[in-house]
N, C-alpha and C positions, 0 to 999 in steps of 0.2 A: 504494500500500500504506500502511495506517495501523496503528499499534499503540496499545494501551492496557493499563495495569496495573489490575487489578481486585482489590480486597481480598475475600477469601472466608474461610470458616471453616477452610479448609485452608492458608491463606496467600495470598500474592499470585499471581494468575493473569496470564499474559501473553497478550493476545488480538491477533491479526493479521487484517486484512481487506483485500480489494481491492474494486473496484466491483461484482463479481459476488456476493460474500458473505464470510462468515467463512472464513478459510483455516487458522487454527490457534488452539488454546487450549492453552497450556503450563501444566502444574501447577508449583507452587513448585520452584525450583532445576532446572527441566528446559528452560528456554528457551535457545536458542543464545546464546553470549556476545555476538555482535554482531547486532543487529536494526536495520535502517535505520528512522529515525524520520520518514520522509516522510509527509505528511498529505495526503489528498485529501478533498474534501467528501463524495463518494459513499460512500467506505469509512468515513469518520468516522460517518456516519449509521448504518451497519450495526453499527459497534462500540457506539454508544449503544443500539441496539435489543438487542444481545446482552447488554450490561450490565444493562439493564432486566429482561430475561428471567432473567438470573442472580440479580438481586435477588429476583425472585418465586420462583424455584426454591429459593433458600436460605431464604426466609421461609415456604416451605411452601404457596404459593398457585399454583405452576406445576408441572405434571408432564411436559409436553412442550414442545418448543421450536419456534418458527416462524421464527426469524431465518434469512435466506438463507445457505446453506452453499456453499462452493467448495473442498472439500478436493482436494488433488492426489494422485492415485494411479492405479494400473492399473485396468482394467475390473473385474477380479476383486475388488480391494480396494474399489472403489466399491460393488459388489454386497454385500459383507460389511458395509460401513459402513451401507448402506441397511437391511440386515436387523437390525443392532444397534439402529437407531432404532425398530424394531417391538417391542422388548422393553419391556413395560409398566413404568412407574414402580413401584418396590417389589418387582419380580420379577427373577428371574435366568434365565439359559439357559446351556447348555453349548456348547462348540465343536461338538460333534456335532449339537446341535439347530440351530445356525446353518448348518452344512454341509447339513443336510437342507432347511432353509428356502430356501437359495439353489439347491437342485436338484443338489447335488454331494456326495452323502452320504459319499464317501470322502476328502473334502478337510479333515478335522479339523485337521491340522497347518498346512495353508495358511490356513485360517480363523484359527488361532492367530497365525500370522505377520501376517496382515492386521490382526487386532485389535491387535497390538502396534505397528503402524505408524499407527494412527488418529491423525491430527493435531489432532482437535478433541475432546479429552477432555471428559467430563461431558455436553456437548450431544449428541455421538454417544456413547452410554453404554456404552463398552467396560468400565466397572467392573462392569457387570451380568453379565459372563461368569464362570462358575465351572467347576470341573472336573466331570467326568462323575459323580463320586461326591459332589458338593456341596462339595468343598473349595475354599478360596480359592486361585487361581492367579495368576501374575504380573500386575502392573499397573505401567505406566510411572511412576506417581506413588508407588509403593510400596504394600505390602499394608496399612499402617496407614490410608492415605488411602482405599483401596478399602473396607476394613472400615467406616470412618467414613461414607462415602457410602451403602453398603448399609444400615447401621444407621439412618441418617437417613431413607432412603426407606422402610424397612420399618416404622419406629416413629414417625416424625415428631418424634423427639427427638435432640438432639445429645449425644454423650458428654460427660462432665464436662470432659475436657481440651480441648474446642473452645470458642473464644470467638466469639460471633456479633455482638459489639458494633460491629465495623467493617465489616460487610458493605456492599460497594458504595463505601465511602469510598476516595478516592485515597490510597494510602499515601505517606508522605513518602519521596521518593527522594533518594539522596545526590547 
């Protein structure tokens, strides 16, 4: 398992990977207090690929991700996370739409629960889920982060309160 801190317009993201793929992407202030800093060559390469693709996403030149993913979850969660990846950049979908997409139209609440347990934010775009009536609904990184990502994807512009100067730079760690 390897870890990396990535500077983003939302703040520092914590990425974790094993030799199969990216296992987690934590938004600012959401990473567990203790993450082992073990490094392996295979997972370090995956982290570098993820960071390169995040650079491109935040610069506006990437709309989908191809870095190998290895999220841990139930079979149902895996189906939901796969469906989330089919929501196009700049678009949104409701829990109901995802439940229909996975062939389980009465599973709206279960889809919401799986969405909330998505371990790889942004790359598995759980921020693109909105309420049935178009309202913003919960997001692990907070509604401000969700609104920021949706605005970025829809308009190609960052809100004034976002600094993009340090994208990809390793933040100074204490």
